[in-house]
C-alpha positions as CSV (number, residue, x, y, z in Angstrom):
1,M,34.3,13.2,-24.0
2,K,33.9,12.8,-27.7
3,L,32.5,15.3,-30.2
4,S,29.6,15.2,-32.2
5,N,30.1,15.1,-36.3
6,S,28.5,18.6,-36.6
7,S,31.2,20.2,-33.8
8,S,34.0,18.2,-34.9
9,S,32.8,19.6,-38.5
10,Q,33.1,22.7,-37.6
11,L,36.1,22.5,-35.6
12,K,37.8,20.7,-38.8
13,A,36.4,24.1,-40.9
14,T,37.9,26.1,-38.3
15,I,41.4,25.5,-38.8
16,Q,41.3,24.6,-41.9
17,K,39.9,28.3,-42.6
18,A,42.8,29.2,-40.5
19,I,45.2,27.8,-42.5
20,G,43.7,28.7,-45.5
21,R,46.1,32.5,-45.2
22,F,49.3,30.4,-44.9
23,M,48.2,28.8,-48.9
24,A,50.1,31.9,-51.3
25,E,52.2,31.0,-53.6
26,N,54.8,33.9,-53.6
27,E,54.8,34.2,-50.1
28,T,56.4,32.0,-47.3
29,Y,55.8,32.9,-43.1
30,V,57.6,31.5,-40.1
31,T,55.0,31.3,-37.5
32,D,53.6,28.4,-35.3
33,L,49.9,28.5,-35.1
34,H,48.7,28.3,-31.4
35,V,45.1,27.1,-30.3
36,Q,43.3,28.4,-27.3
37,T,40.0,27.5,-25.6
38,N,37.5,28.9,-22.5
39,S,35.8,26.5,-20.7
40,Q,33.2,28.1,-19.4
41,T,32.4,29.2,-23.0
42,G,33.4,26.5,-25.1
43,V,35.8,29.1,-28.2
44,C,38.3,27.6,-29.4
45,K,40.3,30.2,-31.2
46,L,43.6,29.7,-33.6
47,F,46.2,32.1,-33.7
48,D,49.7,32.9,-34.7
49,D,53.3,33.7,-33.5
50,D,52.0,37.1,-33.6
51,D,48.6,37.2,-31.7
52,N,46.9,37.9,-34.9
53,E,43.7,36.2,-34.6
54,L,43.0,33.2,-37.6
55,G,39.4,31.7,-36.6
56,H,37.3,30.3,-33.9
57,T,34.4,28.6,-33.4
58,T,32.0,27.1,-30.1
59,V,32.3,23.7,-29.2
60,K,28.9,23.3,-27.7
61,E,30.4,19.4,-26.1
62,W,32.5,22.6,-24.0
63,V,30.3,25.0,-22.6
64,A,30.1,24.7,-19.0
65,Y,33.1,21.8,-19.1
66,E,32.6,19.8,-15.4
67,G,35.7,17.6,-15.8
68,D,39.1,18.9,-13.8
69,D,41.2,17.3,-16.5
70,F,39.5,19.9,-19.3
71,D,42.3,20.5,-21.5
72,D,43.5,16.8,-21.1
73,V,40.2,16.3,-22.8
74,V,40.6,18.4,-25.5
75,T,44.0,18.4,-25.7
76,G,43.7,15.0,-26.6
77,I,40.7,15.9,-29.7
78,L,42.5,18.2,-31.2
79,T,45.9,15.9,-31.2
80,T,43.7,13.4,-32.8
81,L,41.8,15.8,-36.1
82,L,45.0,17.4,-36.6
83,Q,46.3,13.9,-37.0
84,E,43.5,12.9,-39.3
85,M,43.9,16.6,-41.3
86,K,48.0,15.4,-41.7
87,N,47.3,12.3,-42.6
88,A,44.4,13.9,-45.8
89,G,47.0,16.1,-46.3
90,D,45.2,19.1,-45.9
91,F,48.9,20.7,-44.5
92,N,50.9,20.0,-47.5
93,R,50.5,23.2,-50.0
94,L,51.0,25.6,-46.8
95,S,53.6,27.5,-47.3
96,I,54.5,28.0,-44.0
97,I,58.3,26.9,-43.5
98,K,58.6,23.7,-41.3
99,P,59.4,22.9,-38.7
100,F,56.4,24.5,-36.6
101,S,54.2,23.1,-34.6
102,F,50.1,23.2,-33.9
103,V,50.7,24.1,-30.2
104,Y,47.7,24.0,-27.4
105,V,48.4,27.4,-24.8
106,D,46.4,28.5,-21.9
107,D,44.8,32.4,-21.5
108,D,48.5,33.7,-21.0
109,K,49.4,31.9,-24.1
110,E,51.8,29.8,-22.5
111,T,52.1,26.7,-24.4
112,I,50.2,23.5,-22.2
113,A,51.3,20.9,-25.1
114,E,52.0,20.5,-28.5
115,L,49.6,19.5,-30.4
116,L,50.8,18.0,-33.6
117,L,54.7,18.9,-35.3
118,M,54.9,19.3,-38.8
119,D,58.6,18.6,-39.6
120,D,59.6,15.5,-41.8
121,D,62.9,15.0,-40.5
122,T,61.2,14.9,-36.3
123,L,59.9,12.3,-34.7
124,I,57.9,13.8,-31.4
125,V,58.4,10.9,-28.7
126,T,55.4,10.4,-26.7
127,D,54.4,7.9,-24.6
128,E,53.2,5.6,-26.9
129,L,56.6,5.6,-28.3
130,L,57.8,5.0,-24.5
131,K,55.9,2.4,-24.1
132,G,57.6,-0.9,-23.0
133,L,61.3,0.7,-23.3
134,D,62.4,-0.1,-20.5
135,D,61.9,-3.9,-20.7
136,E,63.2,-3.8,-24.0
137,L,66.1,-2.2,-22.4
138,N,67.0,-4.4,-20.1
139,Q,66.5,-7.1,-22.3
140,F,69.1,-5.6,-24.7
141,L,71.4,-4.8,-21.6
142,K,71.0,-8.7,-20.8
143,D,71.7,-10.3,-24.0
144,L,74.6,-8.3,-24.6
145,L,75.8,-9.0,-21.0
146,A,75.4,-13.4,-21.6
147,D,77.5,-12.7,-25.0
148,E,80.3,-11.8,-23.0
């Protein structure tokens, strides 16, 4: 599923509005940002750690989604959007203490996936990063044993 430009812009604007409250210069916050969606209504909500709703929007492409892979599709869309926002510097002026995360949660607020980790020193190990690691390690071991 691909979002239309208007849905993508609307989702981005909702995220920007939600994080806007964390741009105070004199105050620092300790929180993660939780994203919750509903495949029947298409509603996407953002919450802080105290379950205070920070913003919501309806994504028309998500209304009554028929597939069994809704969470996987939404996770991919949100991860891509948040990464683009990070690269654009949208999260640079937040007064949230690092590390903090954008986390995708279910109706019971249980974590489904970590969408984006904001930390200057931490790298999340993903499937893409691990692709080919077994082959590289096997070759390294062969080379190491061959040198003896």
